[in-house]
N, C-alpha and C positions, 0 to 999 in steps of 0.2 A: 368176729372181725377182732383182732385185737386192737388195742386202746392207742391213738397214735402218741407215742411215747420218743419219737426220733423225728429231727426237723431235716428237711432236705438241706445240706448246704452243698455247696459246690467245695471241691476239694482242692486245696490248693498245692500241696507239697506231697513228693512221695512219701513223709512221715505222716500226713494227716491219713495218706490212703490205706498206713500197714495200720493205723490206730481203728479205721473204719474197719478193715479186714477184719482184724481182733476182735471188734466189739462186736459184730455179725456171727460168730462163733454162740451164739448167744441166739438160741432159736430163736424165740420171743420176736429179739432186735430183727434177725432176719424176716421174719415173716409179716412183722410191719413197714419193714421199707417193700418188700416187694407187694404190698398190697399199696404203699402210697407211691409208688413205681406207677403201679395199676392205672392210679387216678392222674395220670401229667397227661394222656393220652394222644390223639393224634387226627390224620384222613386216613393215614393207611401204617404199615407197618414200619415203614421204612423215617413216615414223618417221627412215628412215636418213638421211634429209638435214638433218632437226633435229639430229638426233645427229651430224652431222659438220658442222653450222656451230656445234652449240652447245661443240663441241670445238677447232675453231678461232677463233673472233671472242669476245671477251667484251660482251657485252650493250650496253654504251657502244659500243664500233666498231662493233657492228651500225648504232645506231642513224643510222651517219654512210654509210651505204650503202643505195641497191635497184637491184632489177637493172636498168633502164636507164637510171637519171642523171636522171629526170626529175622535172615535181611541182613543189608550190609549193614545197615548202622543196629548198635548195638541196643534191643527194646525190649521191654519188660513186657512179657506174656499177658494178655488179661485172661485168656480162657480158661485157665482153671484156678481162679481170682474168687470169693465171695460175693463180691459186687456182679461181679458180669453170670453168675448164677442166679444171684436176686433178680437181672434184664432178664436175664433168659426167661424164668419163672414167669414173670410180670405177664409173656407172651403164652403159657405153657396153658393150651387148654383144661388141661389136668389141673392148673392151678387154679383157672378161672373155677373152674365147677366148686374145686376144696372151698374156695372163699367164699364163692354166694351160698356153700351148704352152712359152712359156718357162718353166715351172714342170719341166713334162715334160722337156725340153732338158734341164734343168740335171741332175734324177731318173735320165736315160737315163745324162749323165756320171758322175755320184755311182755308179752301178750301175756303167760298164764299169770307172772306178778299181778298184772295190772289188772285182771281177772279178780284174784285174791280180794289186792285193796279195793276194789269196785264191793264183794263180797262184805268185806268188814265193812267199808259204810252203809253199805243198808242194811245191815242187822246193826248199827248205831244209832240210825235211823228210828229203823223201829222200836229199841229202846226208848230213845226220847219220845218216839210217840204215845208210848204207851206211860213210861214217867208222867208226863203232861197231863195223858186222861185221868191218869189216880190220881194225879194232884188236885183237880178238880171234881172229883169223884169224890165224895166227902156226905155221901148221907149216911 
């Protein structure tokens, strides 16, 4: 799982929204945001979506958007934005599987590293034991 380099802050203005959109062109930032959004949780998809939207946008900013960007009032369509893609990916079963696979891979590499360090420690202890015995073996 990517290390958390993004803090989920409420986006207050359209300018902040556009800066965030531009930053999400970086694949690592995008994936990190998806992982962080997946941790928000909720009792069902509707509740989780509400919590994610509340975490990302102020109420004032949300009044400027709708899904399609259509209607009587001129609104900005959200469905073609990177932030919306991150929200959708959060619920995608395929994305969830990819995240789990990535976590397992990272855990596997950590396990291999830990085992290598443990083996190195074991070898150092053996050398230390031998050196202690040699020190007292003064025949």
